[in-house]
C-alpha positions, 0 to 999 in steps of 0.5 A: 406799703413801699418802704422808705430807703435812705441814701446810704441804703440806695448806695448799697443797692447800687453797689450790690447791682454793680458787683453782681453784674460784674461777677455774673451778669446784668440779668442776674443783677437786675433779678437779685436787686428786684428780689431785694426790693420786693423783700424790703417792701414786704417786710412791714407786713411780716413782723414775725421776721423782724429781729432786733439789733442788739446794740445800744448805739442803734436803738429801735433798729431791726433786721432780716436776712435775704439770701446773703444780705442783711437788711436793717431798718426802723419802724416809721409812722403809719407802719412804714419801714425805713431802710437804714442799710443793706449789708453782705454777710461777709462785710464788717457789719457793725462798723458799716451799719453805724456809719450808714445809720448816721444818715437820715432816711429820706421822706 
């Protein structure tokens, strides 16, 4: 089942694509973003990979890692996951995650 991706997470995907294209190539950007989206869509069925975010301000938020990015999500009804944010390992993850989590997950 496809994940629901919040506006904040979609913006992060575009930022990842832009950075990858500028740093390596358009082909590499397409490949990496496709891999991220495939990992996102597979995570609902891979509960053993879910890790809880240990922050009282972010209840019921989980994450998993894909290469150099952390994907943060919530479990939605009917086993769907809602992607809250996608952040690079070198970013200020706590502040970006709190900012992104304040935005709603699109229906």
